[in-house]
N, C-alpha and C positions, 0 to 999 in steps of 0.2 A: 504494500500500500504506500503510494507516494505521499509526500508532505501535504499536497493540496487536498487529496481525498481524506487524509487523516484529519485535516483542519475542518473539512465539510462535515465529517461524521461527528466531530466534537460539537460543532454548532447545531447539528441536527438533534443530538441528544439533549443539549441544553434547552432548545426551544420546545422539544417534545415534553420535557419535564414540566416546563412552565405552562403549557397550553392543554395538556391531555385531559385535565379535569374540567376545563372551562368550555364545555360544549354539551348540547342536548340534541343529537341529530335525528331523533324520531325512531320509531320502532324498527323499520327495516335497516337503517344504518347503524343502530345500536347492535342489532344482530350481526351485521357484517363486521363491526368493530370488535365484537366478542370473538369472532373467528380469527381475525388478525391478531388479537391480543394473546393468542396461544403461543405466539412466537415473540421472543424478546428482540427488540430492535438494537442491533449492533452492527459493526462493520461486516462481519461474516454473513449475517442474515440478510443485510441489504444487498450485498454482492450476489447472493443466490436467491433473490426475492421471487423469481418466477417458479422456484421449486419448493417454496414453503407457502404459508398462508398470509404473508405480509400484504400481498396485493389481492387477497380474496375479495371478490365482488366488483373490482374495477379494472383488473387486467388478468388476474388469475382465472382459471377455468372454473366456472360454476355450471352454466349450461353451455356445452361445447358449440361454438358457432361454426358454420361452414365457411372456412377461409376461402375456398375455391369459388363458392357461389358469391361471396361478398366481393371478390375481385372482379367477377363477371358483371355484377350489378354496378360496381364503380365504372367499369368500361362502358356500360350502357348509359350511365348518368352523364358522362362526359362526351358521349357520341362516338366512341371508338367501336362499339359493338351495337348491332341493330337489335330491335325488339321483335320477338316472335308475335305474329298476329293470330290470335285464336280463331278469327273469322276466316282465315285464309285456307287454302287447300291443305289436305292432311299432311302431305310431304313437303309443303312449301317452307322455305327458309328465308330469313331476312337477307337483304343484299349484303350486309356486313355481318356475317355469321362466324364469330370467333368462338371456338369451343376449346377449353383446355384439354379435352381428350384427343383433339387432333394433334398428331405427332409433331407437326411443324410449328405449332403455336404453344410454346412453353410460357411459363409465368413471367420470365424475364422479358420476353418480347412484348407481352401484353402490358407490363408495367412501363416499358419504354414508350409504347404508343400512348399510354395514358398520360405520362409526363410530357410527352411532346404536345399533346392536345391541350394540356394545362399550361404549356409554355414554362415549365419548371424542369429542373434536373438536379437531383441530389440523392444520396444513398439513404437507406433506412438507418435508424440509430444503430451504432455499433454495439452498444451495451443495452441489453433488454432483460437484465436479471438472470442471465444464463438460460434464457428460454430457448427451447429447441423445437417446440411444436409450432407448425405453421408452414408457409410456402417459402422454400429456400430459392432465392433468385440472385441474379448478378447484382441487384441493388441491396441485398441483405434479406433478413427474415421479414416476411409480411404475414400478418394475421388479419382476421376480419376487422378488428379494432383499428388497425392502420388504415384500412379502406374507408371506414366511417369518418375518421379524422381527415383523410385526404380530401374527401368530398366536402367536409366542413371547411377545409382550407380553401378549396375552389370557390365556395360561396363567399368567403371573406375577401379573396382576391377580386372577385367580380364586383362585390359591393363597395369595397374600399381598396382600390388599386394603389393609393398613396401609402408607401411603406412607413410613413410617419404616423399612421393611424394608431390610436391608443386603445389597447384591448385588455379587458378583464374577463377571466374565465371563472365561473362559479362551478366548483366540482370538476376538477380537471383530469380525473383518472390518473394515469401514470405520468402525464405531462407531454403526451405525444403532440398535441396541438402546439404547445410551446416550442418543441423541437422543430416541427414543420415550419412554423412562422419564422423562426430564426433562420432557417435554411433559405427562405425566399426574401429575407430582408426586413421583416418586422421586428423591432427591438423593444418597443414599450409594451411589455406583456406582464400581466399580473395574475396570479392564482389566488383564489380564496377556497380553502378546504379544511377538512378535519385534521387534527394534529398528526395522527399516525399516517394518514395519506400524504400530508405535507412532507413527512420524513422520507417517504419513498420517492415523491416527486423531486425533492431537492437532490437526492442521491442520483436519480436517473438523469436529471439535467446536468449535474456536475460531471458525471461520467461521460456524457455525450457532447457537452458544450463547455469544456474546461476553460475556454478563453473568455467566457461570459461571467461577469460578476453576479452573484446571487445575493439579493437582499432578503433577509429572514424576518419573520414576525418578531416584533420587539425592537428591531433596529430603528434608529431615529427617523421618524416621519418618512416611511417608505413611499408616500405619495408626493413627496417633494420632487420638483422637476430635475433636481440634480441626479435622481435615480432613474430618469426616463429610459435610458438605454440599458438598464439592468433587468435581469429576471427577478421578479418579486414573488416569493413563495410565502403567502400569508395565511393566517388562521381565520376561521369564521368570525372570531371576536374582533378582528381588525376591520370588518366590513363597515361597521357603524362609523368609522373614522374617514371613510372615503369622501373627499370633497365633492360638492355638486359639480357636475360637468367635467370631472377629471378624465373620463374616458369617452371615446367615440362609440364603442361597441362593447356590450356585455354579452357573453356567450355561455350557454349551458347545454351540455350533452348528457342525457340519460341519468339525471338525478333529481331534477326539480320536482317531479311527481312522486318521488320516493322520500321526500322530506315531509315534515309536518306541514300542514296547510299554512299555518301562521308564518313559518320560516320562508316558505315559497313566496307568499304574498309580500313579505319584507323585501325580497329581491326584486319582485315585479314592480313594486311601487318606488323603488330607489330612483333618485334623480342623478345618479353617478354617471349615467350614459344615456344618450338620446335613443339609441337602438338596442334592442334585446333580441338576439338570435337563439331560438330554442329548438332542440331536437330531442323529443321525449316520447315515451309510450303513454298510453291512456288506460292502463289496466288497474290503477289504484283508485283511491277514494275521490280524487279530483283530477281534472285535466288542466293543462296550462291555459287553454282558452277559457276555462271557467273562472280564472282569477285575474284576468288582465284589466277588467273594468273596476273602477273609473280611472285607472292609472295610465294605461297605454292603449293605443289604437292598433288593431290588427292590420298589418300591411299585406301579408299573404299567408296562406296555409296550404301546404301540399304534403302528400306522402313523401317520406325521405327515401330517395332512390336506393341507397345502398343497404338499407336495413328494414326488411318487412316488419310492419307493426309499429313503426315510428313515424312521427309527424314533424315536419320542419315548419316552423312559424317565425315570422319576423314581426316585432312589435315596435312602435314608435312612442316615445314619451309624449303625453298630452300636456 
């Protein structure tokens, strides 16, 4: 372990001790937290997080996703692969019919085409907690979650092409969006999440982006402009300190409808960002669309291309 990573682990443990009791994440995330808590957070467990329960519920396998299907859905979303028409002839195929079972079309070629269409080019994260399950490509390991966040990245690029856009993500999973944003030039990025998830995110980002400075929860005013080009990994308790209009875009993927309703409403009504981009399922006690009034106006609502059962919605502050 080099000096930088040793320093990061020391910071992670100090922040974890300070914040771990200062949260009430709701029934589902309390259960997820209880699973993760079976593993002590230290340098060894962080390095091997994909093979223990540290990332249970947000990157570890709970319900096994179909990585191949997710990659094909991403290809359809960006226009690299055509859609099958159920009203067509029985044996008809789309004009652009890319199938991973075809021997000529391996996953590396499909990802190359996807990145070309998105006008980006970068490898997947080198460090993924020693994860080995997924699609092995020339770009690195790709899983269904990578595909979801790549499509989210495309939406951000399309909506906010200016790389100076200020982005805050509520519930950031492992930190994949932060990694992807960095690779295409967005630097003002902030995470708000639970203490144990913060620990994994900070380690993941430090291992993959060692050149970037990380601002931790408890550091002096992380919302000051002097930190705008830093990665900010902050605790849920820091959200109340976010200044009005500090960000251009607030993002949430797959957690808002798993929080308590009061906590979800607190994010929805926040004036920290004009736009709020949500990708969530609708299987719990409330949907995102049920809580936006009177705080935000719905701009659009569509099925999320890459993940069946999920809805993509954009809301604007009233």
